[in-house]
PASEBA-1860 file (N, C-alpha, C; in nm, 3 decimals):
! residues 57
1> XXXXXXXX> 2.000/1.166/0.678/1.937/1.114/0.798/1.838/1.218/0.851 ~ 1.722/1.168/0.892/1.619/1.257/0.942/1.640/1.290/1.090 ~ 1.613/1.415/1.122/1.617/1.454/1.263/1.491/1.400/1.332 ~ 1.491/1.404/1.463/1.374/1.358/1.539/1.252/1.443/1.507 ~ 1.273/1.573/1.488/1.162/1.662/1.455/1.103/1.626/1.318 ~ 1.189/1.593/1.222/1.142/1.554/1.088/1.064/1.422/1.095 ~ 1.113/1.330/1.176/1.043/1.202/1.192/0.904/1.224/1.251 ~ 0.896/1.310/1.352/0.766/1.340/1.413/0.673/1.407/1.312
9> XXXXXXXX> 0.727/1.500/1.235/0.645/1.570/1.135/0.596/1.472/1.028 ~ 0.682/1.381/0.985/0.642/1.281/0.886/0.533/1.190/0.940 ~ 0.548/1.148/1.065/0.450/1.061/1.127/0.315/1.133/1.139 ~ 0.318/1.258/1.180/0.196/1.338/1.193/0.127/1.352/1.057 ~ 0.205/1.380/0.954/0.151/1.393/0.818/0.088/1.261/0.773 ~ 0.160/1.151/0.793/0.110/1.020/0.751/-0.022/0.986/0.821 ~ -0.030/1.011/0.951/-0.152/0.982/1.026/-0.270/1.065/0.976 ~ -0.242/1.189/0.936/-0.346/1.278/0.888/-0.388/1.245/0.744
17> XXXXXXXX> -0.295/1.196/0.663/-0.315/1.184/0.520/-0.351/1.043/0.472 ~ -0.300/0.941/0.538/-0.313/0.804/0.489/-0.395/0.717/0.583 ~ -0.455/0.615/0.526/-0.525/0.511/0.601/-0.451/0.381/0.572 ~ -0.404/0.316/0.674/-0.332/0.190/0.657/-0.430/0.075/0.675 ~ -0.423/-0.022/0.582/-0.507/-0.141/0.592/-0.417/-0.264/0.595 ~ -0.472/-0.371/0.644/-0.398/-0.496/0.653/-0.470/-0.602/0.572 ~ -0.395/-0.677/0.495/-0.450/-0.790/0.421/-0.399/-0.919/0.483 ~ -0.484/-1.016/0.488/-0.446/-1.146/0.538/-0.449/-1.242/0.419
25> XXXXXXXX> -0.332/-1.291/0.379/-0.320/-1.378/0.263/-0.246/-1.504/0.304 ~ -0.300/-1.619/0.263/-0.235/-1.745/0.297/-0.093/-1.748/0.242 ~ 0.000/-1.798/0.322/0.142/-1.801/0.284/0.168/-1.883/0.160 ~ 0.090/-1.986/0.138/0.115/-2.075/0.024/0.030/-2.041/-0.099 ~ -0.033/-1.923/-0.100/-0.124/-1.889/-0.209/-0.051/-1.835/-0.332 ~ -0.111/-1.858/-0.447/-0.058/-1.803/-0.571/-0.067/-1.650/-0.570 ~ -0.166/-1.596/-0.500/-0.182/-1.450/-0.491/-0.061/-1.389/-0.421 ~ -0.019/-1.447/-0.310/0.095/-1.394/-0.237/0.223/-1.407/-0.320
33> XXXXXXXX> 0.240/-1.519/-0.384/0.359/-1.539/-0.469/0.366/-1.433/-0.578 ~ 0.249/-1.402/-0.637/0.245/-1.301/-0.743/0.275/-1.162/-0.685 ~ 0.212/-1.131/-0.574/0.230/-0.999/-0.512/0.376/-0.977/-0.472 ~ 0.441/-1.080/-0.422/0.581/-1.067/-0.381/0.673/-1.035/-0.498 ~ 0.632/-1.067/-0.620/0.713/-1.037/-0.739/0.703/-0.890/-0.781 ~ 0.605/-0.819/-0.728/0.583/-0.679/-0.766/0.680/-0.588/-0.691 ~ 0.742/-0.496/-0.765/0.835/-0.402/-0.703/0.764/-0.307/-0.608 ~ 0.650/-0.257/-0.650/0.574/-0.160/-0.570/0.437/-0.222/-0.540
41> XXXXXXXX> 0.427/-0.294/-0.432/0.305/-0.365/-0.397/0.188/-0.269/-0.377 ~ 0.209/-0.162/-0.307/0.105/-0.063/-0.283/0.054/-0.005/-0.415 ~ 0.146/0.038/-0.498/0.109/0.094/-0.628/0.038/-0.006/-0.716 ~ 0.082/-0.130/-0.713/0.020/-0.236/-0.792/-0.125/-0.258/-0.749 ~ -0.149/-0.267/-0.621/-0.285/-0.289/-0.571/-0.375/-0.170/-0.603 ~ -0.324/-0.049/-0.584/-0.403/0.071/-0.613/-0.438/0.076/-0.762 ~ -0.344/0.042/-0.849/-0.371/0.043/-0.993/-0.478/-0.059/-1.029 ~ -0.476/-0.177/-0.969/-0.580/-0.276/-0.995/-0.717/-0.225/-0.953
49> XXXXXXXX> -0.723/-0.160/-0.838/-0.850/-0.106/-0.790/-0.899/0.005/-0.882 ~ -0.809/0.092/-0.926/-0.850/0.201/-1.017/-0.902/0.147/-1.149 ~ -0.842/0.039/-1.199/-0.893/-0.024/-1.322/-1.035/-0.074/-1.301 ~ -1.061/-0.134/-1.186/-1.196/-0.180/-1.156/-1.294/-0.064/-1.146 ~ -1.251/0.044/-1.086/-1.338/0.163/-1.074/-1.374/0.215/-1.213 ~ -1.277/0.221/-1.302/-1.303/0.269/-1.438/-1.402/0.180/-1.512 ~ -1.397/0.049/-1.485/-1.492/-0.043/-1.547/-1.635/-0.013/-1.504 ~ -1.652/0.042/-1.385/-1.785/0.071/-1.332/-1.847/0.195/-1.397
57> X> -1.764/0.280/-1.453/-1.815/0.406/-1.513/-1.885/0.384/-1.644
END
């Protein structure tokens, strides 16, 4: 279990290090159904983007 100080430090680090974005996806979409099957949604999306970046090189 994290202490309050550790929670504050983690929050401070996250705010400094990460950018959070929000996606709006229709509830009945095939995209959402597929995404919900992924164990690591964040990692899955990042990997798809990196593949696209490599195609641009």
